[in-house]
C-alpha positions in Angstrom: 0.0 0.0 0.0 1.6 3.3 -1.1 1.8 6.2 1.3 -0.2 8.4 -1.2 -3.0 5.8 -1.1 -3.1 5.8 2.7 -3.0 9.5 3.0 -5.8 9.9 0.5 -7.8 7.3 2.4 -7.1 9.0 5.7 -8.2 12.4 4.3 -11.4 11.0 2.8 -12.4 9.2 6.0 -11.4 12.1 8.2 -13.5 14.7 6.4 -16.4 12.4 5.7 -18.8 14.7 7.5 -18.1 17.6 5.1 -18.8 15.3 2.2 -22.1 14.2 3.7 -23.1 17.8 4.4 -22.2 18.7 0.8 -24.1 15.8 -0.6 -27.2 16.7 1.5 -27.1 20.3 0.3 -26.6 19.4 -3.4 -29.5 17.0 -3.2 -31.7 19.7 -1.6 -30.3 22.9 -3.2 -33.6 24.7 -3.7 -33.9 25.8 -0.1 -36.0 28.9 -0.7 -38.9 26.5 -1.6 -39.1 25.5 2.0 -40.4 29.0 2.7 -42.4 29.4 -0.5 -44.1 26.0 0.0 -43.6 25.0 -3.6 -41.8 22.0 -5.1 -39.0 22.4 -7.6 -40.3 21.2 -11.0 -37.2 21.8 -13.1 -35.5 19.4 -15.5 -33.1 18.1 -12.8 -36.1 16.3 -11.3 -35.8 13.7 -14.1 -32.3 12.8 -12.8 -31.8 10.5 -9.8 -29.6 11.4 -6.9 -27.7 8.4 -5.5 -29.1 8.5 -1.9 -32.5 8.3 -0.3 -34.0 11.8 -0.8 -37.7 12.4 -1.3 -38.8 13.7 -4.7 -41.6 15.6 -2.9 -39.3 17.7 -0.8 -39.7 21.4 -1.7 -35.9 21.7 -1.8 -35.1 18.5 -3.7 -33.0 18.9 -6.8 -33.5 15.4 -8.2 -35.5 12.2 -7.9 -35.0 9.5 -5.3 -33.9 6.3 -7.1 -36.3 4.2 -5.1 -39.2 6.5 -5.8 -38.3 6.6 -9.5 -38.1 2.9 -9.6 -41.5 2.5 -7.9 -43.0 4.8 -10.5 -41.7 2.5 -13.2 -42.8 -0.7 -11.6 -46.2 0.7 -10.7 -46.9 2.1 -14.2 -49.9 0.7 -16.1 -47.7 -0.7 -18.9 -45.0 -1.9 -16.5 -42.5 -0.5 -19.0 -39.1 -1.1 -17.5 -37.1 2.1 -17.4 -33.5 1.5 -18.6 -32.5 4.8 -17.1 -33.6 4.1 -13.5 -32.3 0.5 -13.4 -29.1 1.5 -15.3 -28.5 4.3 -12.8 -28.9 2.0 -9.9 -26.6 -0.7 -11.4 -23.9 1.8 -12.5 -23.9 3.5 -9.1 -23.8 0.2 -7.3 -20.9 -1.1 -9.5 -18.9 2.1 -9.1 -19.5 2.9 -5.4 -21.5 0.1 -3.6 -22.5 1.2 -0.1 -20.1 4.1 -0.3 -23.3 5.9 -1.2 -24.8 5.1 2.2 -21.7 6.2 4.1 -21.0 9.4 2.2 -23.8 10.5 -0.1 -27.1 9.7 1.5 -28.9 12.6 3.3 -31.0 10.3 5.4 -28.0 8.3 6.5 -26.3 11.5 7.6 -29.3 12.6 9.5 -29.3 9.3 11.5 -25.6 9.8 12.3 -26.3 13.3 13.6 -29.2 12.0 15.8 -26.9 9.3 17.1 -24.5 12.1 18.3 -27.1 13.3 20.8 -25.7 12.6 24.3 -27.3 9.7 26.0 -27.3 5.9 26.4 -26.2 4.1 23.2 -27.1 0.5 22.4 -25.2 -2.0 20.4 -26.7 -3.7 17.3 -24.2 -6.6 17.5 -26.9 -9.1 18.8 -29.5 -7.8 16.3 -27.6 -8.8 13.2 -30.5 -11.0 11.9 -32.6 -7.8 11.5 -30.3 -6.8 8.7 -32.1 -9.2 6.4 -35.4 -7.4 6.8 -34.3 -4.7 4.3 -34.0 -7.3 1.5 -37.6 -8.3 2.1 -38.6 -4.6 2.1 -36.8 -4.3 -1.3 -38.3 -7.4 -2.8 -41.9 -6.9 -1.5 -42.7 -3.2 -1.2 -40.4 -1.9 -4.0 -40.6 -4.6 -6.7 -43.1 -7.4 -6.3 -46.3 -6.0 -4.7 -46.4 -2.7 -6.7 -46.2 -4.8 -9.9 -48.9 -7.3 -8.8 -51.4 -5.3 -6.8 -52.7 -2.8 -9.3 -55.9 -0.8 -9.5 -58.6 -0.7 -12.2 -56.4 1.3 -14.6 -53.3 -0.9 -14.0 -51.5 1.4 -11.6 -49.7 -0.1 -8.6 -49.1 1.6 -5.3 -45.6 2.8 -4.5 -45.8 0.9 -1.2 -42.5 1.8 0.3 -42.7 5.5 -0.5 -46.3 5.6 0.6 -46.3 3.6 3.8 -42.8 3.2 5.1 -40.3 5.8 4.0 -39.8 8.4 6.7 -37.9 10.7 4.4 -41.1 11.6 2.6 -42.9 13.0 5.6 -39.7 14.6 6.9 -38.8 16.4 3.7 -42.2 16.7 2.0 -45.3 16.6 4.2 -44.0 18.4 7.2 -42.4 21.4 5.4 -45.3 21.8 3.0 -47.9 21.6 5.7 -46.2 24.3 7.7 -46.6 26.9 5.0 -49.8 25.7 3.3 -53.1 25.6 5.2 -54.8 23.6 2.5 -52.2 20.8 2.9 -52.6 20.9 6.7 -56.3 20.5 6.4 -55.9 17.5 4.1 -53.6 15.6 6.4 -55.2 12.3 7.6 -54.5 8.8 8.9 -51.7 8.2 6.4 -49.8 11.2 7.6 -50.3 10.2 11.2 -48.9 6.7 10.4 -45.9 8.1 8.5 -45.2 10.6 11.3 -45.2 7.7 13.8 -42.7 5.9 11.6 -40.5 9.0 11.4 -40.7 9.5 15.2 -39.7 5.8 15.7 -36.7 6.1 13.4 -35.6 9.3 15.2 -35.8 7.7 18.6 -34.1 4.5 17.4 -31.4 6.6 15.7 -30.5 8.2 19.0 -30.1 4.8 20.6 -28.7 2.8 17.7 -26.3 3.7 15.0 -28.1 4.0 11.6 -31.0 1.7 12.4 -33.0 2.5 9.3 -29.9 1.9 7.1 -29.2 -1.4 8.8 -32.6 -2.9 9.0 -35.1 -1.3 6.6 -33.7 0.8 3.7 -34.3 -0.9 0.4 -31.8 1.3 -1.4 -29.1 0.2 1.1 -30.2 -3.4 0.4 -29.6 -2.9 -3.3 -26.2 -1.3 -2.8 -25.3 -4.0 -0.3 -25.9 -6.6 -3.0 -23.4 -4.7 -5.2 -20.7 -4.4 -2.5 -18.9 -7.6 -3.6 -18.5 -6.3 -7.1 -18.2 -2.5 -6.6 -15.0 -0.9 -7.8 -14.7 1.3 -4.7 -14.0 -0.8 -1.6 -11.7 -1.4 1.3 -8.3 -3.0 1.3 -6.4 -4.6 4.1 -2.6 -4.9 3.9 -2.1 -8.3 5.5 1.6 -7.7 5.7 1.0 -4.8 8.1 -2.1 -6.1 9.9 -1.3 -7.3 13.5 -4.8 -8.9 14.1 -5.4 -6.6 17.1 -9.2 -6.4 16.4 -9.3 -2.6 16.8 -11.1 -2.2 13.4 -13.8 -4.7 14.3 -14.4 -3.1 17.7 -14.6 0.4 16.1 -17.0 -0.5 13.3 -20.5 0.6 14.0 -21.9 -1.5 11.2 -20.7 -4.7 13.0 -18.2 -5.6 10.3 -14.8 -7.2 10.6 -13.0 -5.6 7.7 -10.0 -7.9 8.0 -12.2 -10.9 7.5 -14.4 -9.4 4.8 -13.3 -6.1 3.2 -16.3 -6.2 0.9 -18.9 -7.2 3.4 -22.5 -6.2 2.4 -22.9 -4.1 5.6 -19.8 -2.1 5.1 -20.8 1.5 4.2 -17.1 2.5 3.5 -17.3 5.1 6.4 -13.6 4.8 7.0 -13.8 4.5 10.8 -11.5 1.5 10.6 -9.0 3.5 8.5 -8.7 6.1 11.3 -8.6 3.5 14.1 -6.0 1.1 12.6 -2.8 1.5 14.7 -0.5 0.3 11.9 -2.2 2.0 8.9 -3.1 -1.4 7.3 -6.5 -0.4 6.0 -7.3 1.9 3.1 -9.8 2.5 0.3 -9.2 1.0 -3.1 -10.7 1.8 -6.4 -10.5 -0.9 -9.1 -10.1 -4.6 -9.1 -8.2 -6.4 -6.3 -5.9 -9.4 -7.0 -6.5 -10.7 -3.5 -10.1 -11.4 -4.4 -9.1 -14.0 -7.0 -11.4 -12.8 -9.7 -10.2 -9.2 -10.0 -7.4 -7.5 -11.8 -4.2 -6.1 -10.3 -4.4 -3.5 -7.5 -2.5 -0.3 -7.7 -2.2 2.9 -5.7 -5.2 4.6 -7.3 -5.5 7.6 -5.1 -2.0 8.8 -5.9 
């Protein structure tokens, strides 16, 4: 591992919070709309952002990939959009769950909530819950919207409508605060979604990224791509002293030395900062140690 590669990895992980803040701002750049109560309707709304970010947010600059995909699956003709699926696959192959760790506004919000002082609980014994998000992806995003359709052949965007807390946080609440007509129209569905949001907020204070770990279908998709994504983690086995510091540090319950491309790794870089011998770094490209990949080089130099 070259020194340039390590220094770049250290810098990237050290200043991750600034990247997260920048990604959240760029995804919601139309901030004046929060006061005006309108939703941006420009051409950028036809473009997906990489993270979970509600299309209906007044400030949103682009479309949420899950929302866009649900619109495709729930269409009357079930015409598969090459753009939406292509975007998801390309982003997954290039970055994997780096999107979750660096570019997702809702992931960043959960981290900020977790910084609130108070008792913190480990998710180490709750690992089986991580598989729930794959069921959410399969059932509420893909299968049920395609099968359960109305009289005109339209399926419900079930995840966006009944589960996603980002929609009520970014869309319903800001719009209802400035529009009395919207406030008067709020009903049982809003109450349910608000309860989901409150539950996620409370759990985020207690647990690290609970929605990302257990529920998020976008995280589930990127997790499936982690094994083949070009951006990943690399462990220099020649330097590693098997001290276990990285595994104890990881809040996603991953041992990077045993599985650098683990599905739950969000490439947050906590292990990079914690390693006492600088044995962990980011890599971009194929890794010879994986057996099926091309040669590794110092790609951040």
